[in-house]
C-alpha positions as CSV (number, residue, x, y, z in Angstrom):
1,M,97.4,85.1,148.7
2,S,98.0,85.0,145.0
3,D,101.2,83.6,143.5
4,H,104.1,85.9,142.9
5,P,104.6,86.7,139.1
6,L,108.0,85.1,139.2
7,L,106.6,81.7,140.2
8,P,105.0,80.8,136.8
9,L,108.2,81.9,135.1
10,L,110.2,79.4,137.2
11,A,107.7,76.6,136.6
12,A,107.8,77.3,132.8
13,A,111.6,77.3,132.8
14,A,111.5,74.0,134.6
15,E,109.5,72.7,131.6
16,G,112.1,74.1,129.2
17,R,110.0,77.2,128.3
18,F,112.2,80.2,129.1
19,P,111.7,83.9,128.7
20,P,112.7,85.4,125.3
21,V,116.5,85.8,124.8
22,D,116.2,89.5,124.2
23,G,118.6,91.0,126.8
24,A,115.7,92.6,128.6
25,V,114.8,92.8,132.3
26,T,111.3,92.2,133.7
27,V,110.6,94.1,136.9
28,T,108.0,92.6,139.3
29,P,106.8,93.5,142.7
30,P,108.9,92.4,145.7
31,L,108.8,89.0,147.3
32,A,106.9,88.2,150.5
33,G,108.4,89.2,153.9
34,G,110.4,92.2,152.7
35,W,112.6,90.1,150.4
36,E,113.7,91.1,146.9
37,C,115.7,89.2,144.3
38,S,117.5,89.2,140.9
39,V,117.1,86.1,138.8
40,A,119.0,85.5,135.5
41,F,117.9,83.2,132.8
42,T,119.6,82.9,129.4
43,G,119.4,86.3,127.8
44,H,116.7,87.6,130.1
45,A,116.5,88.7,133.8
46,V,113.8,89.2,136.4
47,V,114.1,91.7,139.2
48,A,111.6,91.5,142.1
49,T,111.7,94.8,144.0
50,A,109.8,97.6,145.6
51,R,111.7,100.1,143.5
52,A,110.0,101.7,140.5
53,E,110.5,100.0,137.2
54,A,111.9,103.1,135.6
55,D,114.4,103.6,138.4
56,V,115.5,99.9,138.0
57,L,116.0,100.1,134.3
58,Q,117.9,103.4,134.6
59,Q,120.6,101.5,136.4
60,G,121.4,99.6,133.2
61,P,120.8,96.0,134.2
62,D,120.3,93.6,131.3
63,G,119.6,89.9,130.6
64,Y,123.3,89.2,129.7
65,G,124.8,89.3,133.1
66,E,124.5,92.9,134.3
67,S,121.4,92.1,136.5
68,M,123.9,90.2,138.7
69,A,126.6,92.9,138.7
70,P,127.8,93.9,142.2
71,D,127.1,97.6,141.8
72,F,123.5,96.9,140.6
73,L,122.8,94.5,143.5
74,R,124.2,97.0,146.0
75,W,121.9,99.7,144.5
76,L,118.9,97.4,144.9
77,A,119.7,96.6,148.5
78,G,120.7,100.2,149.5
79,P,123.9,101.1,151.4
80,A,122.9,99.1,154.5
81,G,120.8,96.3,152.9
82,F,121.6,92.6,152.6
83,V,122.9,91.1,149.4
84,G,123.0,87.3,149.3
85,V,125.3,85.1,147.4
86,I,124.7,84.3,143.7
87,D,123.5,80.7,143.4
88,V,122.8,78.3,140.6
89,M,119.1,77.6,140.4
90,L,118.4,73.9,140.1
91,V,115.1,72.0,139.6
92,A,114.0,68.4,139.6
93,R,110.8,66.4,140.1
94,G,109.8,64.6,143.3
95,T,109.9,60.8,143.5
96,G,107.5,60.4,146.4
97,K,109.8,57.9,148.0
98,S,111.7,58.8,151.2
99,T,112.5,57.1,154.5
100,L,113.3,60.2,156.4
101,P,111.2,60.9,159.5
102,L,109.8,64.3,160.5
103,R,112.0,65.9,163.1
104,T,110.6,68.2,165.9
105,D,113.8,68.4,168.0
106,A,116.1,70.4,165.7
107,D,114.9,73.9,166.1
108,D,118.3,75.0,167.4
109,H,120.3,73.5,164.5
110,P,122.0,76.2,162.4
111,R,120.7,74.7,159.2
112,V,117.1,74.9,160.5
113,Q,117.6,78.5,161.8
114,Y,119.1,79.5,158.4
115,A,116.2,78.0,156.5
116,R,113.6,79.8,158.7
117,Q,115.4,83.1,158.2
118,Y,114.9,82.9,154.4
119,R,111.9,80.6,153.9
120,S,108.4,79.9,155.2
121,D,106.5,76.7,156.2
122,V,109.8,75.0,157.0
123,R,109.6,71.3,157.8
124,V,112.6,69.4,159.1
125,Y,113.4,65.7,158.4
126,G,116.4,63.7,159.2
127,D,118.1,60.7,160.8
128,E,121.6,59.8,161.8
129,R,122.8,60.8,158.3
130,G,121.8,64.4,158.6
131,L,119.0,66.9,158.1
132,V,116.8,68.1,155.3
133,T,114.7,71.2,155.4
134,L,111.8,71.4,153.0
135,A,110.0,74.8,152.7
136,H,108.5,77.5,150.5
137,G,111.3,79.8,149.3
138,L,111.9,82.3,146.5
139,A,108.5,83.4,145.0
140,G,106.8,80.7,147.0
141,R,108.4,77.7,145.2
142,R,109.1,74.5,147.0
143,E,112.8,74.1,147.8
144,F,115.0,72.2,150.2
145,S,118.5,72.2,151.7
146,V,120.5,69.4,153.2
147,E,123.3,69.0,155.8
148,A,125.1,65.8,156.5
149,S,125.9,64.9,160.0
150,E,129.4,65.7,161.3
151,H,129.9,62.1,162.0
152,N,128.5,60.9,158.7
153,R,130.2,63.0,156.0
154,G,129.7,61.4,152.7
155,W,125.9,61.0,153.1
156,G,125.2,64.2,151.0
157,R,124.1,62.3,147.9
158,A,121.8,60.0,149.9
159,L,120.3,63.0,151.7
160,I,119.6,64.8,148.4
161,A,117.9,61.7,147.1
162,E,115.8,61.5,150.3
163,A,114.8,65.1,149.9
164,I,113.6,64.6,146.4
165,G,111.6,61.7,147.8
166,L,109.8,64.0,150.3
167,V,108.1,65.7,147.3
168,P,105.1,63.9,145.7
169,E,106.0,62.1,142.5
170,G,106.2,64.4,139.5
171,E,106.0,67.7,141.4
172,L,108.6,70.4,141.1
173,V,111.3,71.0,143.7
174,F,114.0,73.6,143.6
175,A,117.5,74.0,145.1
176,A,120.1,76.7,145.1
177,V,123.8,75.8,145.1
178,S,126.8,78.0,145.1
179,P,128.7,77.5,141.7
180,G,131.9,77.3,143.7
181,N,130.6,74.3,145.7
182,A,131.6,72.0,142.8
183,R,131.2,68.8,144.9
184,S,127.7,69.6,145.9
185,L,126.8,70.8,142.4
186,R,128.0,67.6,140.9
187,M,125.9,65.6,143.3
188,F,122.7,67.5,142.4
189,L,123.3,67.2,138.7
190,G,124.1,63.5,139.1
191,L,120.7,63.0,140.8
192,G,118.7,64.5,137.9
193,F,118.6,68.2,138.8
194,T,118.7,70.7,135.8
195,P,120.2,74.2,136.0
196,I,117.8,76.8,134.8
197,G,119.4,80.1,135.8
198,S,121.0,82.0,138.7
199,E,119.6,83.9,141.6
200,V,120.4,86.2,144.5
201,L,118.3,87.3,147.4
202,I,118.2,90.9,148.4
203,R,116.8,92.5,151.6
204,P,116.8,96.3,151.7
205,A,117.5,97.8,155.1
């Protein structure tokens, strides 16, 4: 299966090469598995949807924030569709150095179930500090999530560093963090992640 058109845009943004700051919206085909999304860069937005481009643009989204407006997102999803939360899109490069072992006994863990609901090829790693899921997510990019053990709160930073290490040195890895989760966002930024935009997942009914 060929790459989704959004994937090279994400990779280019990770290198500092962003779409033009023109206020425009690029409409692409939907994501795999029935998912859609709205992604905002500085002054440009990308909407991946099964809806016709003309219909999307008629709703008035733009690259200055309206692509993330609640009314537009609800229109994309439809009255009974799913609209996810708006997250900050973060990117870093793998270090290839991690001590976390692969886990095969965590299928019932809520973090793992959540990851498998939204992502594909989910692998689970972890130890007494907590869990890391590494998978293919939005547009097929490599992304991860972490959850510290209930008995080991405070290990979040270490788990993020371990997750980066699960990715081969120099290769891109993405993460999505709620802007309101300031503590987590600060940890990601402190470990070398760079914000490149915002994103929200959509699943029409």
